[in-house]
Phi, psi and omega in degrees: 000329180298315180292327177295318177299314182299316182296315180298317180296317179298323178293319178296315178296325176298316184300315188260341181230318182294313179298311175301322179295321176297315178298321179297317177298313179302319181292331177286332178281308182203124175256159179246090183294160178251134180278070186277136177201166180305125184203127186231072172291168172291141187234132170250124179264119189242131178223147166250130186228137173238119180049057184250018186307317184290341183255338188296317181300317179295321180295318181294319178296322178297316181295318184288344175280000180294152176274008175285141182307124187299322184286355178255006181243140168223154180239130181234124185232137171252124176268113188267082175065032183296142179241002176263217182269010182304311184298317181292323176300311182294323177297322180291341181252022187302332181282340183243343182231128172276136183214155176220137175262135178223161177295170180291090187250352183098158188301313186298314181293322178295319178300318178301321181289321178291322179298327182292338177281339194276151182233355188291154175296322178245137177250125175256120179263136185216166173252161185283339189280321192278156178260124183264135179292151185299332183268358188300317184291323176296320181295319179295310188296324183303330182287337182280001170294336176272116187290348179278350183270126180252335185210140178232122177268134170281185182244128177270121181252141176254134177297148183306137180208074183290138178078178177084165181294335182283355178293330177297333175298320179294326174300314180296317182294327176298315177299314181300317180293323178298317178297318182295319180295320180288322177298316180297317182293337182248005178163261183226148174276142183292313180232182178235170176277113186303335179289337184196104169208151186244147186218144172292131185308313187291348182261353184288125176278163169288127184274121181305138179300136179093358180296127182275330185236082174297331183283000170246319180299316180295309178301319178297321178298322181288318175300322180300330180280357179098357178271155183272149172242120186238168181249128182246102184288347179271357175257102189243143170236143187245139182219171175263144170296146178313139185299323181222166174300327181295318176300315181294323181298313182296324180292322180288326173304314182298314182294314183289331172298324175297327174293323173297320180296329181296334175297330181274320183277329186227060178297339177297338181293342180280340185236346180292130184296339178280342189234335197297308185299312183286325177297316178293313183290321186271322187256308190284327178299327179292337177284334181276337190304314183302323182286323174298316178297321175296319175297320177298317181293317180294317179299317181301319181281330176293335180252030187297339180287343179272127182303323179297309184289330177299314177298319179293324178294314181294318180298315181294317180299318180297318181296316182290322178297320179295317179297317179292322178296328181296325181289339187250335186243113188302317182305327177292340183287354174272352182263119185304315182296318178295322177295322179294322178296317182294318179299320182295319177294316179301312184299311185281331170295320178297322177297322178292314181293327182298325179301308181294324178294316176300313180299320181293322185250025185303322182279340180221073187297333183292348178294334176300320176292318184294325176298317178301317182296314183296319179296315182288329178294321178299327179274009176069032172273124183305136183297333182295346180270000183265147173292151175290157175096000000 
């Protein structure tokens, strides 16, 4: 049992510290720079929207405020079974926005229809909710001057939200961005920021219907072709941190269920030399962590008669109780360590729930998104803030 505990602990440490440390060492030994320079190809901005009327006008104004040449930009939108004013708004903008109406088919299928409308050399995929900085398109495009680059991910920034249970989300996101920067510097990023990423048109695959994570499936497919996927921190989109830990939990369940789905949609990612190591280390290991933690806790209590394992059992239990208490008791939310513990609990609980959610909805995966929408609607979160699909 001792060796089993050590192995489980080593895998957990590798997931959150060892893999980033390995990338840091690789970056210190040799980096792969990008031959970035001023480059202004034609760009198609593609979005799939469900009931986004209240957000679309702001999004279009946001896009038009870009410093990218207006005659090099086009906007393509798929209305995914919208029942609000989305369709009529798009019809009124027929001269300036390309659009298509489709039945409620889910984000991936709607994206495929929007992509069919686009003509730009570079396709920028975006969501309706986030605010894109004016310089973002130029920053993304400049990387494509390097012909080895197939996909460029922007950076998602969260508006300040000091204190509260959601501060732990920011701590997690800081780690995630650090990993993406190191992956980019040493080769390719596993996934992209769904709110803002750009792809060479000729490299875009058909996204399988029901795909939950187009922003991982597409980058993996591009890496499979031998092109790089990089992270561009100067291309930024802004969003709000989830209003509550509950909202963040549901969002993580949805995302992590998508990682389980990728094993079904892209089994080649496990063996392809361009994708396997980073895909396993960055994405799949996080799916295993909750079960490794559970095994560590059980082993500790089974060996409770041993002073070392007794101490480990107490320490683990205390950490989990502190994290859980932080979600419920506001004064603890002012403590950074407590927030980190609560974020860790939310993330790994979501990974465990995601497995069962994926298995339950395996034949109709978009229901995972629909459950999210219904729950948030009940909590009076505007539908326009939800992703399509």
